[in-house]
N, C-alpha and C positions, 0 to 999 in steps of 0.2 A: 811220178811218185808224190809230187807236191800236193795234189789235192787230197792225198791220204792224210796230210798233216792234221787237218781239222778232225778227222776220224781218230787218229792216234792220240791227239792231245785232249780230246774230250771223250775219253773212253766211256762206254755205256755201263757205268757202275752205279747209276742211280736206279731207283725203283721204276718199273714200267710206267711210262708217262703218256704224253700226247699221242693220240691216235685218231683215225677217221671216226667221226661221229661225236668227238669231244667238243666242248665249247672252245672257241679260239682264244688264245691268250690275249690279255688286255694290253700287253707290252707292244709298243710301236717302235719303229726305227728312230735312232736318236737325232738324226739330221737329214733333212731333205736336200738333195742336190738338184733335183729337177721335178717340177710338178708339185701338186698339193699333197699334204700328208693325209692319210686315211685315219680319220678320227673315230668314226662310227661305221658299223656295218649296216648299210641300208637294205631293207627288204626289197627283193627283186633284182639286186645287183650281186655280182660275183667278184670276189677279190682274190688276186694272186700275189703272194709274196714269194719272189724267186731269189733264193740265196746264192750269191756268187762272189767271186773275187777277181781282180784284174789280172792276177798272175796265173789264174787257172785256165788252161787251154780249153777243156770242155765247156767251161762257163762262157768263155768268149765265143766258142763255136755255137752256143745256144742263143746268142743275142739275136741273130737274124730271124730265127723261129719265133722268139718272143715278140719281136717287132712286128712280124706279120700277124700274130695273134692280136696284138694291140690294134693294128689298123683295121682288121676284119671284125673283131669282136668288141672293140671299145664302144662303138655306137649302140651295141646291144646291151650295154650295162656291165661290161667286164672291165675291171680296174686292175692294171698290172703295175706292180712296184718291184723293181730290181733292187734287192737289199744287199749291199756290199757288206759282208760279214767279216772281212779281214781288215781293211783300212778303217781308221777310227778318227773321229773328230778330236779326240784327246791328244793325238799325235799330229802336229801340224804338217810335217813332211808326208806322213802317210795319207792324210786327208787330201793334200794337194795332188798326190799321185792319182787318187781316185777322180778328182775333179778334172785333171788333165786327160785322163783316159776317156771320161765322158765327153769332154769337149771334142776330142779327136774322132769320136764316133759320129757326132753330128746327127743327121736324120736317121742314121742306121740304128739309133737307140733312142727312139722318140717317146717311149713310155716313161713313167715316173721312176726316179732313181734316188736311193737313200743310202746313208751309212747306218749300219745296223746297231752297233754298240754292244757292250757286254751283256746288258740285260736282255736284249733281243735274242742273242745267241743262246743264252741260258734258257729262256722261257719258250723258245720255238725249237731250235735245232737240237740242243741237248735234251730237252724234255721229250722230244720225239725219237731220241736215240738214233739219229740220222747217221748213215754210213758214209757220208761224204758230200761234196758239192760238185756241181750245182744241184740244188734241191728246191722243189716248188711246193708251197702250201696253197691250197685253194679253199677259200672260205665262202660259205653261203648261209644266209640266215643265222649268222653268228657262230656257226659250227664248222669244223674241219670237214670238208666234203671230199677231198682228194689230196694225196701227197705222193710225190715221186719225182723222177727225173723230168725236167721241163721239156725235153725233146719228145716225151711221150704224152705230153698234154696237148691234145688235139682239139680242133673246133667242135668235133662230135662229142667229146667228153664234156667240154664246157657247155655245149648245147643241152646235154642231158642234165647237167647241174642246174642250168637256168630254168628248165622246164620241170624239174623235180623228177625226172625219169631215173629209175634205179640204174646205177652204173654196173656194167658187166664185170668190170675189174677195177675196184677202187684202189688197189695197191699193186702197181706193176712189179713184176719180178725184178726189174732192173734196180729198183730202189734199195734192194737188199745187198748190193755189191758195191765195192769201192767205185766211185763214179768218175775217177780220173780218165777212164777209158771210154766213157759213154758219151761220145759226141753224137751218137745216133743210137736208137734203141738196140739193145742186145738181141741176139738171135732168138732166144726163147720167147721174148715179148712180141715177136712178129706173128706168132700163131694166134688163131682165134681164141679169145678168152674163154669160149665155151668148149674148147678142145680138152678132152679128158686127160691127155698127157700134160697139158699146161696146168690144169687144175691139180694134178698129182704133184707136179714140180712146185707149184705155189704152196701146197700144203707142207712140203718138206722145208721150204724156206720159212714159212710161218712158224713151224715147230721150233726151229732154231731161234727165231726172233723172240718168240714167247718165252723160251727158256732163258735167254739172255736178259729179257726184261724182268723176269722173276729172280734173277741172280742165282738160278739153279745151275751151277756150273757142271754138275754131273750130267744133267739132262742135256745141256748145251753141247757138252763134249760128245755125247751119244748121237745127237742130231746133226752134228757138223758134217760128217762124211757124206751123208745122204744129201744135205743141202748143197754142199760144194759140188757134188756130182751132177747136179742138174744144170750147172753153168758151163760156159766154154772153158777149156783147160786153164788159160791164164787167169781168168776171173775167179775160177774155182780155187786155184792155188793162192791167190791173194786173199780170198775170203777165209780160207783155212788158216793162213798165217796170221791174219788180223784177229780172228776170233780166238785162236789159240793164245795169242798174246794177251787179249782181254781176259780170258779165263784165268790165265796164270796170274795176272795182276789182281783179279778178284779173289784169288786164293792166297794172295800175299807173296807171290813170287813174280817180281817184275822183270826177270831176266830176258824173256822173249820180247817183252815190250821194249826194253832197253835196246835189244838187238835191232828192232825195227827203227827206233829213233836213231841209232848209230848209222844205219844205212841211209836214212833220210838226210842226216848231217853230211854224209859223204857225197850224196848226190847234189845237195844244195849248198856246198861249201863256198860258193861265190854269191850266195843270196843272204844278205845281212838280216832281212826281215824274218826269213824262215829260221835261220840259226838263232836269232834272238828269242823267237817264240819257243823253240825247243828248249833252250837254256832256261827261260823263265818258268816253263811248266815243270821242268826237272827240279827246279828250286822251290816251287810253291805248291804243287799238287799234293794233297794230304796222303794220297795212296802211296806216294813215294817216300814219305817222311822217314820211315824206319830204315830204308835202304837207298838213300839218295845216291844217284850216280853223279858225283861231283866231278870226276874226270871228264865225262862227256859234256857236262854243263860248262866246264871250263873251256874245253875245246871250242864249243859253240859260241860262248859269250866273248871270249878273247878274239876270235875271228870276226865276229859281228862288229865289235868295236874297231878292229883294225880296218875292216872294209869301209866303215863310215868315218874313218880318220879321226876318231874321238870327238866327233862333232854333233852326235845325236844323243839327246838326253836319255831316251828310253834305253838305249844300248848300254850307256854308262850306268844307269840305275840297276840293270840286271847284273852287270859285272860287279858292282858294289855289293849287291846282296850275296853273290857267290863268295867274294873275298871275306865277307863277314862270317859266313858259314864255315869257311876254311880256317877261321881264326885270325885272319889277316885284317884286323879291325882298323888299324891306322890307314892302311891302303883303301879300305872300304869307305872310310870317311872322306878321304881325298877324292875318290871317284864320285861320291855322292855330291860333294861340294861342286865338282865340275859339272855334274848332271844338272844341278840347280842353275848354275851359271849359263849353261847352254840352252836351257828351256826358255821359250817365249813367255812373256807375261801372260798370266791367266790361271785358270784352274789347275792345269798340269804343273805349272811351276810351284803353286801353293802346296800341292800334294807331295811333290818331290822335296820341298822344304820341310814338310811335316815328317817325312821319312828321315831326313838329315837330322832334324831335332831329336828324333828318337834314338838314332845312332849315337849322337853326342851324349845322350843320357845313358848309353850302355845297353840299349835294347834294340832288337830287330822287329819292326812292326809286322804284324801278320798280313799275309798277302791275300787271305780269303775275305778280308773286309774291303768292300768296294772303294772306300775312301783311301785305302792303302795300296791300291793298284792303279797308279796313275798312267801307266804306259800300256795297259792291256785293253 
């Protein structure tokens, strides 16, 4: 369920965005951990940005496949960058986990690796309304040429992109389902892309995706049963639950969405990072503002601080925000002071101090301003 976290916490509530054929976003990963950064898209080369996280099982399972692609296609002009979209340079402990993971992989992860950062997640994943990770974007001639699960990105597909050959299937079925379970292509994608049954199934999934992109909740609700029906039973069930939660949230009723986050919290109750992210989003996402689930946020934030023994500044910062919203302002200030004290010198410490200064003046700084989101 962990890899659903990205999906649930970045609900597709924005207007339909990035798609195959669109110009690739100008945003690049915030920090390179291995290899050179991609600054410009050169003609005749193909670029792959593969979004992953070290805790995501399917992401880790896809690494050997990507490494093979790098070794076989790199000399032909294919540049692969694994973009860690969870760990962040802004959180020293988080960044170190990513570095340690990469070091442990050694030659098994020989392609370029980076930390994505908030802007990359927003301009690529959220803009494309992605349904989970791992997820790969392929860029050619400055445009999105393909996107989907990296296990479905084959040398043949890359070869077609390199030669400009029209792709038989630019958007595999599997990219529409929660990708926690996709350590290999799902059964429907194994069929020939020219198979009429597959084409019909793809049309049903496309109808749902288009309705969600338009924020047409009635149309999405109508398209959902048919779309879920073309998937294996478990994937179909997860798609229904996820889309129903997003539709409810879009209509102003977050109850089903909160129920999914509750299940996530229960499954990940020993994972401080996951709990902190759930709590932070519950406290800051504007869609929740009128009906914030403070009890669930408290459950997650308190446990996250407990698991980290009150030693990590980002967890303390989240709990401080919660206490302020609960009206426990003196406790919030004490927690924020501790967050500043625990932070290492640098940009993050400065931003936490800025938050503390605002609390001391009697105001809670907005979390939707990048300068006020030091731990995300």
